[in-house]
C-alpha positions in Angstrom: 0.0 0.0 0.0 1.4 3.4 -1.0 1.5 6.1 1.6 0.4 9.6 0.4 3.3 11.5 2.1 2.4 14.8 0.4 -1.2 14.5 1.6 -0.1 13.6 5.1 2.4 16.6 5.2 -0.4 18.9 4.0 -2.8 17.6 6.7 -0.1 18.1 9.3 0.5 21.6 8.2 -3.2 22.4 8.3 -3.4 20.8 11.8 -0.4 22.9 13.0 -2.2 26.1 11.8 -5.4 25.1 13.4 -3.9 24.3 16.8 -1.6 27.3 16.8 -4.6 29.5 16.2 -6.3 27.9 19.3 -3.2 28.5 21.4 -3.1 32.2 20.3 -6.6 32.5 21.8 -5.4 31.4 25.2 -4.6 34.2 27.7 -1.3 34.3 29.7 -3.4 33.6 32.8 -5.0 30.5 31.2 -1.5 29.3 30.2 -0.1 29.9 33.7 -3.1 28.2 35.4 -3.1 25.3 33.0 0.6 24.7 33.4 0.2 24.7 37.2 -2.6 22.1 36.9 -0.5 20.0 34.6 2.5 20.1 37.0 0.2 19.1 39.9 -1.2 16.2 37.9 2.2 15.0 36.8 3.5 14.9 40.4 0.7 12.4 41.3 1.8 9.9 38.8 3.9 6.8 39.8 5.8 7.1 36.5 7.0 10.5 37.7 7.7 9.5 41.3 9.5 6.3 40.3 11.7 7.9 37.6 15.3 8.3 38.5 16.3 10.1 35.3 14.1 12.6 33.4 14.5 14.3 30.1 12.7 17.7 30.3 12.3 20.3 27.6 12.6 24.1 27.9 9.1 25.4 27.1 8.4 27.9 24.4 5.9 30.6 25.5 2.9 28.8 24.0 3.8 25.4 25.6 2.9 23.9 28.9 5.5 25.1 31.4 6.9 22.2 33.5 10.1 24.1 34.2 9.5 24.5 38.0 9.7 20.7 38.2 13.3 20.7 37.0 14.5 22.2 40.3 12.2 19.8 42.2 13.7 16.8 40.4 17.2 18.0 41.1 16.4 18.5 44.7 15.0 15.0 44.9 18.3 13.6 43.6 16.9 12.6 40.1 19.2 12.8 37.1 17.9 15.7 35.0 18.6 16.0 31.3 17.7 18.6 28.6 18.0 18.4 24.9 21.0 20.1 23.3 21.1 20.8 19.6 24.2 19.3 18.0 24.6 21.6 14.9 27.3 19.4 13.4 24.9 16.5 13.2 21.6 18.3 12.9 20.0 16.5 15.8 19.4 16.7 19.6 21.2 14.8 22.3 20.2 14.5 25.9 22.7 16.2 28.3 22.8 16.2 32.1 22.1 19.4 33.9 23.1 19.8 37.6 22.8 23.5 38.1 20.3 25.6 36.2 22.2 28.9 36.7 25.5 27.5 35.5 24.6 24.8 33.0 22.2 26.5 30.6 22.5 28.9 27.6 20.3 30.1 24.8 20.5 27.5 22.1 20.3 27.2 18.3 16.6 28.2 18.2 16.6 30.5 21.2 15.6 27.7 23.5 17.4 27.1 26.8 19.8 24.2 26.5 22.8 22.7 28.2 26.2 24.2 27.7 28.9 22.2 25.9 30.5 21.0 29.2 27.3 19.2 30.3 27.8 15.5 29.6 25.7 13.6 27.1 23.6 10.8 28.5 22.6 7.6 26.8 19.0 8.1 25.7 18.0 4.5 26.4 19.0 4.9 30.0 16.5 7.7 30.7 13.4 6.5 32.6 11.0 9.3 31.8 10.9 11.6 28.8 8.7 14.7 28.6 7.9 15.5 25.0 6.5 18.8 23.6 4.4 19.0 20.5 2.0 21.2 18.5 -0.8 18.6 18.7 -1.4 15.1 20.1 -4.2 12.6 19.8 -5.1 10.2 22.6 -3.4 7.3 20.8 -0.1 9.0 21.5 0.5 10.3 18.0 2.0 13.8 17.7 2.6 16.7 15.4 5.7 18.6 16.2 7.1 21.7 14.6 7.9 19.9 11.3 11.6 19.4 11.6 11.5 15.8 12.9 13.9 16.3 15.8 11.7 14.6 18.4 10.6 11.8 16.0 14.3 10.9 15.7 14.8 11.2 19.4 11.7 9.1 20.2 12.6 6.5 17.7 15.5 5.2 19.8 14.0 5.6 23.3 13.0 2.7 25.6 11.9 4.8 28.6 8.4 6.0 29.3 7.5 8.9 27.1 4.9 11.6 27.9 3.4 14.1 25.5 2.8 17.4 27.2 0.0 19.7 25.9 -2.8 22.0 26.8 -6.3 20.5 26.2 -6.6 22.8 23.2 -3.8 20.8 21.6 -5.6 17.5 21.7 -7.2 16.5 18.4 -9.3 13.6 17.3 -6.7 11.9 15.1 -3.3 12.7 13.6 -2.2 11.5 10.2 1.1 9.5 10.5 4.0 8.5 8.4 6.2 5.5 9.1 8.9 7.6 10.8 6.4 9.2 13.2 6.9 8.0 16.8 4.2 7.8 19.4 4.3 8.6 23.2 3.3 6.3 26.0 1.2 8.9 27.9 -0.5 12.2 27.3 -0.5 14.9 30.1 -2.8 17.9 29.9 -4.0 20.3 32.6 -7.1 18.1 33.0 -5.9 14.5 32.3 -3.3 11.9 32.3 -4.0 9.3 29.6 -2.2 6.1 28.7 -2.1 6.2 24.9 
């Protein structure tokens, strides 16, 4: 069976536009409150509590902000990692962060990321991976920003993966291509769903 890649790409582009328009309608207060609810819900999950190593992401302004949990995870003795863009290879690696004031810098796309002295971690040794996206469906499929960075990252992971989104980012179904990876769980301000 032949896959209509062009049609899928067009459908994803339309979905990105639709969801981004929804996100623009959210007020700053709604984003702050939703992020706080998502953090509280995540803290209740055994997958979070049992994880010894966590890959976070530095949120963009329109994304759910789990950043306060980075300090909490460090204080609890968990290994904390963040993606760092490796320009020479065109992909992200997971790098350990121990001190947020010392270990971060603005990265390739203006997103906070670990400095070059932070050690790379083996992706398959991470217990819990938090994944941003533009849109998710409840089967764990996601639409990212269109560059495929997280699809490549997710394709090699064995740990528990968790898509993080506002409820406005959850859609009925997402068209997929063979290289598209899925997440294990979906976290929103109102629900924790096994995909």
